C-alpha positions as CSV (number, residue, x, y, z in Angstrom):
1,M,20.5,-37.7,-72.0
2,A,16.7,-37.2,-72.9
3,P,14.8,-37.6,-70.0
4,G,13.2,-41.0,-69.7
5,K,9.7,-41.9,-68.4
6,D,10.5,-42.1,-64.7
7,D,11.7,-38.4,-64.8
8,A,8.9,-37.3,-66.9
9,H,6.4,-39.0,-64.1
10,M,8.3,-37.1,-61.7
11,L,8.0,-33.9,-63.2
12,E,4.7,-34.2,-64.0
13,A,3.8,-35.3,-60.4
14,E,5.6,-32.2,-58.9
15,N,4.1,-30.1,-61.0
16,K,1.0,-31.1,-59.5
17,R,2.5,-30.8,-56.5
18,L,3.0,-26.9,-56.9
19,R,-0.1,-26.2,-58.6
20,T,-2.3,-27.5,-55.8
21,L,0.5,-25.5,-53.1
22,F,-0.7,-22.9,-55.2
23,Q,-4.3,-23.0,-54.9
24,L,-3.8,-23.6,-51.3
25,C,-1.9,-20.2,-51.0
26,H,-5.1,-18.9,-53.3
27,T,-7.8,-20.1,-50.6
28,L,-5.9,-19.1,-47.9
29,A,-5.4,-15.4,-48.6
30,R,-9.0,-14.6,-50.0
31,P,-10.4,-12.6,-47.5
32,E,-14.2,-13.0,-49.0
33,I,-13.8,-16.2,-47.2
34,D,-14.3,-16.8,-43.8
35,L,-11.3,-18.3,-41.7
36,A,-13.0,-21.6,-40.7
37,E,-13.8,-22.2,-44.5
38,R,-10.1,-21.0,-45.8
39,L,-9.1,-24.4,-43.2
40,R,-11.1,-26.9,-44.4
41,N,-9.9,-26.1,-48.1
42,C,-6.6,-25.9,-46.4
43,V,-7.1,-29.5,-44.9
44,K,-8.5,-31.0,-48.7
45,G,-5.7,-29.6,-50.1
46,L,-2.9,-31.2,-47.8
47,A,-4.2,-34.5,-47.9
48,K,-4.4,-34.1,-51.7
49,L,-0.4,-32.8,-51.2
50,S,0.5,-35.4,-48.9
51,K,-1.3,-38.6,-50.6
52,A,-3.2,-38.8,-47.1
53,E,-6.7,-40.3,-46.9
54,K,-7.1,-38.6,-43.4
55,C,-5.8,-35.2,-42.5
56,S,-6.5,-32.9,-39.5
57,L,-5.2,-29.1,-38.3
58,M,-5.2,-28.5,-34.8
59,L,-4.2,-25.1,-33.0
60,V,-3.5,-24.5,-29.4
61,E,-6.7,-22.7,-27.8
62,Q,-6.5,-21.7,-24.1
63,G,-4.0,-24.8,-23.1
64,R,-5.9,-27.0,-25.0
65,L,-5.8,-28.6,-28.7
66,E,-8.8,-28.0,-30.5
67,V,-9.5,-29.6,-34.0
68,R,-10.2,-26.5,-36.3
69,A,-10.3,-27.9,-39.6
70,A,-10.2,-32.1,-40.9
71,T,-11.2,-34.2,-43.8
72,N,-13.7,-35.9,-41.4
73,N,-15.9,-33.4,-40.3
74,G,-17.5,-35.1,-37.4
75,V,-14.2,-34.5,-35.1
76,V,-14.0,-30.7,-35.8
77,G,-14.5,-29.2,-32.9
78,M,-13.4,-31.7,-30.6
79,N,-10.3,-31.0,-28.0
80,I,-8.1,-32.6,-25.8
81,P,-5.8,-30.7,-22.6
82,L,-2.3,-30.1,-23.6
83,E,-0.8,-31.9,-20.4
84,Q,-2.8,-35.2,-21.6
85,M,-0.9,-37.8,-23.2
86,A,-1.5,-38.0,-27.1
87,I,0.6,-38.0,-30.4
88,S,-0.8,-34.4,-30.8
89,T,-0.1,-32.9,-27.7
90,E,3.4,-34.8,-27.5
91,V,4.4,-33.0,-30.7
92,V,3.5,-29.9,-29.4
93,R,5.7,-30.4,-26.2
94,S,8.1,-31.9,-27.9
95,G,8.0,-29.4,-31.1
96,V,8.9,-32.4,-33.3
97,P,7.4,-34.0,-35.9
98,V,6.3,-37.7,-34.7
99,Y,6.2,-40.4,-37.8
100,L,4.8,-43.6,-37.1
101,K,5.1,-46.5,-39.4
102,D,2.7,-48.6,-37.3
103,I,0.9,-46.8,-34.3
104,A,0.8,-50.7,-33.0
105,D,4.4,-51.2,-33.1
106,S,5.1,-47.5,-31.0
107,P,5.1,-45.9,-27.6
108,F,1.8,-44.3,-28.9
109,A,0.1,-48.2,-28.9
110,Q,-2.4,-47.3,-25.9
111,V,-2.9,-44.1,-27.0
112,A,-6.1,-43.2,-29.1
113,R,-5.0,-40.1,-31.5
114,A,-6.2,-37.0,-29.9
115,A,-9.7,-35.8,-30.7
116,D,-10.3,-38.2,-33.6
117,G,-12.1,-41.3,-33.2
118,S,-11.7,-42.3,-36.7
119,S,-10.2,-45.7,-37.3
120,Y,-7.0,-46.1,-39.3
121,R,-6.8,-48.4,-42.2
122,T,-2.9,-48.8,-41.6
123,G,-2.0,-47.3,-38.7
124,S,0.4,-45.1,-40.2
125,V,0.7,-41.5,-39.1
126,I,2.7,-38.0,-39.6
127,S,1.9,-35.2,-36.7
128,L,3.9,-32.2,-37.5
129,P,4.2,-29.2,-35.5
130,L,3.0,-25.9,-37.1
131,K,5.4,-22.7,-35.4
132,D,5.5,-19.5,-35.2
133,E,8.8,-17.9,-34.7
134,G,9.5,-21.0,-33.0
135,V,6.8,-21.1,-30.9
136,V,4.4,-24.4,-31.6
137,V,0.8,-23.2,-32.7
138,G,-0.7,-26.0,-33.9
139,V,-0.3,-29.8,-35.1
140,L,-0.8,-31.0,-38.5
141,N,-2.1,-34.6,-38.9
142,L,-1.9,-37.1,-41.8
143,S,-2.8,-40.6,-41.6
144,D,-2.9,-43.9,-44.4
145,K,-1.0,-43.3,-47.4
146,V,-3.6,-43.6,-50.1
147,G,-2.7,-46.8,-51.7
148,Q,0.2,-47.7,-50.0
149,P,0.4,-49.7,-46.6
150,H,2.3,-46.7,-44.4
151,F,4.1,-43.4,-45.1
152,D,8.3,-43.4,-45.5
153,Q,10.9,-40.8,-44.7
154,D,10.3,-39.2,-48.3
155,D,7.2,-38.4,-47.3
156,L,7.9,-37.0,-44.0
157,E,10.4,-34.9,-45.4
158,I,7.8,-33.6,-47.6
159,A,5.2,-33.2,-45.1
160,S,7.6,-31.3,-43.1
161,A,8.5,-29.0,-45.7
162,M,5.0,-28.3,-45.7
163,A,4.0,-27.4,-42.6
164,D,6.7,-25.2,-42.4
165,Q,4.5,-23.3,-45.5
166,V,1.2,-24.2,-43.9
167,A,2.5,-22.8,-40.4
168,A,3.1,-19.1,-42.5
169,L,-0.1,-19.3,-44.7
170,I,-2.6,-20.1,-41.5
171,N,-0.9,-17.4,-39.4
172,F,-1.1,-15.0,-42.1
173,S,-4.9,-16.0,-42.5
174,A,-5.6,-15.8,-39.0
175,L,-4.0,-12.3,-38.5
176,H,-5.9,-11.3,-41.5
177,S,-9.0,-12.3,-40.2
178,R,-8.2,-11.0,-37.1
179,L,-7.1,-7.6,-38.2
180,G,-10.3,-7.5,-40.8
181,Q,-12.5,-8.3,-37.5
182,A,-10.6,-5.5,-35.6
183,Y,-11.2,-2.9,-39.0
184,Q,-14.9,-4.1,-38.2
185,D,-15.2,-3.6,-34.6
186,L,-13.8,-0.4,-34.7
187,G,-16.5,0.7,-37.3
188,E,-18.9,-0.2,-35.1
189,T,-17.4,1.7,-32.1
190,Q,-17.1,4.8,-34.3
191,R,-20.7,4.1,-35.5
192,A,-22.1,3.7,-31.8
193,K,-19.9,7.0,-30.9
194,Q,-21.4,8.9,-33.6
195,E,-24.8,7.4,-32.7
196,L,-24.0,8.2,-29.1
197,M,-22.6,12.0,-29.7
198,H,-26.1,12.8,-31.9
199,M,-28.3,11.6,-29.2
200,I,-26.6,13.5,-26.5
201,F,-26.4,16.7,-29.2
202,H,-30.0,16.0,-29.7
203,D,-30.8,15.9,-26.1
204,M,-28.9,19.0,-25.6
205,K,-30.6,20.4,-28.5
206,A,-34.5,20.0,-27.2
207,P,-33.9,22.1,-24.0
208,L,-32.1,25.0,-26.0
209,T,-34.8,25.3,-28.6
210,A,-37.2,25.5,-26.1
211,I,-35.7,28.0,-24.3
212,K,-34.6,29.8,-27.2
213,E,-38.6,29.8,-28.4
214,A,-39.8,30.9,-25.0
215,L,-37.5,34.0,-25.2
216,G,-38.2,34.4,-29.0
217,L,-41.9,35.3,-27.8
218,L,-41.2,37.2,-25.1
219,S,-38.8,39.5,-26.8
220,R,-41.8,39.7,-30.1
221,D,-45.1,40.1,-28.3
222,Q,-45.3,43.5,-26.6
223,N,-49.0,42.9,-25.7
224,M,-48.2,39.5,-23.4
225,S,-50.1,40.0,-20.3
226,P,-47.9,39.1,-17.0
227,S,-49.6,35.9,-16.1
228,Q,-48.4,34.6,-19.9
229,K,-45.3,35.9,-19.9
230,G,-44.3,34.2,-16.1
231,R,-45.9,31.1,-17.9
232,Y,-42.9,31.2,-20.8
233,L,-40.5,32.5,-18.4
234,S,-41.2,29.5,-15.6
235,L,-40.7,27.2,-19.1
236,A,-37.4,28.8,-20.0
237,E,-36.5,27.9,-16.5
238,L,-37.7,24.3,-17.2
239,D,-36.3,23.7,-19.7
240,A,-32.4,25.4,-18.5
241,E,-33.0,23.4,-15.5
242,L,-33.2,20.5,-17.4
243,L,-30.1,21.0,-19.6
244,W,-28.1,21.9,-16.6
245,R,-29.1,18.8,-14.8
246,R,-27.6,16.4,-18.4
247,I,-24.7,18.6,-18.9
248,T,-23.6,18.3,-15.1
249,N,-24.5,14.3,-15.2
250,L,-22.8,13.7,-17.9
251,M,-19.1,15.4,-16.5
252,D,-19.6,14.4,-13.1
253,L,-20.0,10.5,-14.2
254,N,-16.5,11.1,-16.2
255,R,-14.9,12.0,-12.9
256,M,-17.0,9.4,-10.7
257,E,-15.4,6.7,-13.2
258,S,-11.9,8.3,-13.2
259,G,-11.8,8.4,-9.1
260,Q,-11.8,12.1,-9.2
261,M,-15.1,13.1,-8.1
262,P,-14.7,15.5,-5.5
263,V,-17.1,14.3,-1.8
264,R,-17.9,16.8,0.5
265,P,-19.5,15.3,3.5
266,Q,-21.5,17.7,5.9
267,P,-24.6,16.8,8.4
268,L,-27.6,17.3,6.7
269,A,-31.4,16.8,7.7
270,L,-33.2,14.5,5.1
271,C,-36.3,16.0,5.6
272,G,-35.2,19.8,4.9
273,L,-33.4,19.0,1.9
274,A,-36.0,16.7,0.4
275,E,-38.7,19.5,1.1
276,E,-36.2,22.2,-1.2
277,T,-35.8,20.1,-3.6
278,I,-39.5,19.3,-3.7
279,A,-40.2,22.9,-3.8
280,R,-37.6,23.5,-6.8
281,L,-39.1,21.4,-9.0
282,S,-42.8,22.3,-8.6
283,I,-42.3,24.2,-11.7
284,V,-41.1,21.1,-13.7
285,A,-44.5,19.2,-11.6
286,E,-46.7,22.1,-13.1
287,A,-45.7,21.5,-16.9
288,H,-46.2,17.8,-16.3
289,S,-49.9,18.4,-14.4
290,V,-48.5,16.4,-12.0
291,K,-49.3,16.8,-8.0
292,L,-46.1,15.8,-5.8
293,N,-46.8,14.4,-2.1
294,M,-44.4,14.4,0.8
295,E,-44.8,12.3,4.1
296,A,-42.2,11.1,6.8
297,D,-42.2,8.3,9.2
298,T,-39.1,10.2,10.7
299,E,-36.6,12.8,10.3
300,P,-33.3,11.3,9.6
301,E,-30.3,12.7,9.9
302,I,-27.5,12.0,7.2
303,M,-23.5,12.6,7.1
304,A,-23.2,13.1,2.8
305,D,-22.6,15.6,-0.1
306,E,-25.2,17.9,-0.2
307,D,-25.3,18.5,-4.0
308,L,-25.0,14.8,-4.7
309,V,-27.7,14.0,-2.8
310,E,-30.1,16.5,-4.0
311,R,-29.7,15.8,-7.5
312,I,-30.0,11.7,-6.9
313,L,-33.6,12.7,-5.7
314,A,-34.2,15.7,-8.2
315,N,-33.1,12.9,-11.6
316,I,-35.6,10.5,-9.6
317,L,-38.3,12.7,-9.3
318,I,-37.9,14.6,-12.6
319,N,-38.4,11.2,-14.1
320,A,-41.5,10.1,-11.8
321,M,-43.2,13.3,-13.0
322,K,-42.7,12.5,-16.7
323,F,-44.2,9.3,-16.6
324,S,-46.9,9.8,-14.0
325,S,-47.6,13.2,-16.3
326,P,-51.6,12.7,-17.8
327,D,-49.7,13.4,-21.2
328,A,-48.0,10.3,-20.9
329,G,-50.9,8.4,-19.9
330,G,-50.0,8.4,-15.9
331,G,-52.3,9.3,-12.8
332,G,-50.7,12.5,-12.3
333,T,-49.3,12.0,-8.8
334,V,-45.6,11.2,-7.4
335,S,-45.6,10.7,-3.7
336,V,-42.5,10.9,-1.4
337,R,-41.8,8.8,2.0
338,L,-39.3,9.4,4.1
339,G,-38.4,6.3,6.7
340,A,-34.9,4.9,8.2
341,D,-33.8,1.4,9.2
342,D,-31.3,1.0,12.0
343,R,-28.4,2.2,9.1
344,F,-30.0,3.7,6.5
345,A,-32.0,6.9,5.6
346,V,-34.3,5.5,3.0
347,I,-36.6,8.2,0.4
348,E,-38.9,6.4,-1.8
349,V,-40.4,7.9,-4.9
350,M,-43.8,6.5,-5.8
351,D,-45.1,7.2,-9.3
352,D,-48.2,6.3,-11.0
353,G,-47.4,5.8,-14.6
354,P,-46.8,2.4,-16.3
355,G,-43.7,1.0,-14.0
356,V,-40.6,0.2,-15.5
357,D,-40.5,-1.9,-18.8
358,P,-40.1,-5.9,-17.2
359,E,-37.6,-6.2,-20.6
360,L,-35.5,-3.4,-19.3
361,G,-35.3,-4.5,-15.3
362,E,-32.0,-3.9,-14.0
363,N,-30.8,-2.5,-17.3
364,A,-33.0,0.5,-16.3
365,F,-29.5,1.3,-14.2
366,E,-27.0,1.0,-17.0
367,R,-25.5,3.8,-19.0
368,Y,-27.9,5.3,-22.1
369,A,-30.7,2.8,-21.2
370,H,-33.9,4.1,-22.3
371,G,-37.3,3.7,-21.3
372,S,-40.6,4.1,-23.3
373,L,-40.6,7.9,-23.3
374,K,-38.6,9.7,-25.9
375,G,-36.2,13.0,-24.9
376,S,-34.2,11.0,-22.1
377,S,-30.3,11.1,-22.2
378,G,-30.3,7.9,-20.9
379,L,-28.0,8.4,-17.9
380,G,-30.6,10.0,-15.2
381,L,-30.5,6.6,-13.3
382,Y,-27.1,6.0,-14.0
383,F,-25.6,8.8,-12.3
384,C,-28.1,8.1,-9.2
385,R,-26.8,4.7,-9.1
386,R,-23.1,5.8,-9.5
387,A,-23.5,8.9,-7.3
388,A,-25.2,6.7,-3.8
389,W,-22.7,4.0,-4.1
390,L,-20.1,6.8,-3.8
391,L,-22.0,8.1,-0.8
392,G,-22.2,4.5,0.3
393,G,-25.7,3.9,-0.4
394,E,-27.8,2.4,-3.1
395,V,-30.4,3.3,-5.4
396,V,-33.2,0.2,-6.5
397,Y,-36.5,-0.3,-7.9
398,R,-39.7,-2.1,-7.7
399,N,-43.0,-1.8,-9.8
400,Q,-46.0,-2.0,-7.7
401,P,-48.8,-4.3,-7.7
402,G,-51.3,-1.2,-8.8
403,G,-49.3,0.0,-11.9
404,G,-46.1,2.7,-11.2
405,A,-42.6,2.3,-10.2
406,C,-41.2,2.7,-6.8
407,F,-37.3,4.2,-6.7
408,T,-35.9,3.8,-3.2
409,I,-32.9,5.6,-2.2
410,S,-31.1,4.6,0.5
411,L,-28.1,6.7,2.3
412,P,-26.2,5.8,5.4
413,L,-27.4,7.7,9.0
414,E,-24.8,9.6,10.7
415,G,-23.0,7.4,12.9
416,A,-23.7,4.5,11.5
417,A,-21.1,2.1,11.7
């Protein structure tokens, strides 16, 4: 029997539906289009497939249903708590479709459709669960059948079949986007790691190069005077000191953050330790043409790890001397003042450099933070604060009204509660 006109019409309609579904699959699978745009195209295609005037796609997001795409762009981004009574939340709770021939003649007559303030031409609605491995992850809403007073059972069956396909496509599309973002994040992390390693190796290379050049000059120039030899040896010693501090800071930070840093507290006379540290760094002060001053209001006794205290103070002093150097625009003076309150010994290190960049602020104590001077590993202040915390103390700073910065080290007094 030859097919009739009705059969031909149905076949043509089915072909159109399949073409639209194919286009929908193609759209969702295109990685060069962001997920939001793919979902916008998805709801347009779904509205066409289901012959609905309006279509919206809602996804479960942290206890709420959020409209991620809709033919009515004004409702995109609106959301509703899952515990609130609405057609869409009922679909999430029950996991079964809701078909309303007319909202006015249904249990939802007094409930507005979730997150969609648009009016209904007919009040006919189909709301379908989107499931991923049996779990409802979203809701597909269709309303007002084109050219008809309401949706019928055939429409519900077709829409339900579409929802199953749409859920798989959307989850695939979202997964693809997440994977793409993960690869992008991984690439950025790898680049950041490479830049970090380059920075660290560059920081290590600078003092090593200076040591190599100084030792080379000493070995090649046989006519060098004793004073010149002493100068080059001092410079080599300075760079070796800086290199050693950068390496040990980096190594010990890893131990601090993993909770494996050993602390060996002992009674310490802070004035004596500060004087020894300043004397040891006199070569650094000479290299930067900086004068170091120290005064003590009291002679505090602390119970702390001597090595860590010395390294905190030395790191801050070296920074202060760099910024106070006339070559860096500083005034050439660094002052150290010791004092105490009821619980803490206090060391203030004051320089006459430009001060801490206000835009840097407290970020000066973050890992790999850099000030205006080049050649910094960005670990010194981060190490100082972490080490002070380990000892029960703190390191803070303030910019001085007349210029320069004042870094304050606070450490618990011996026997302080």
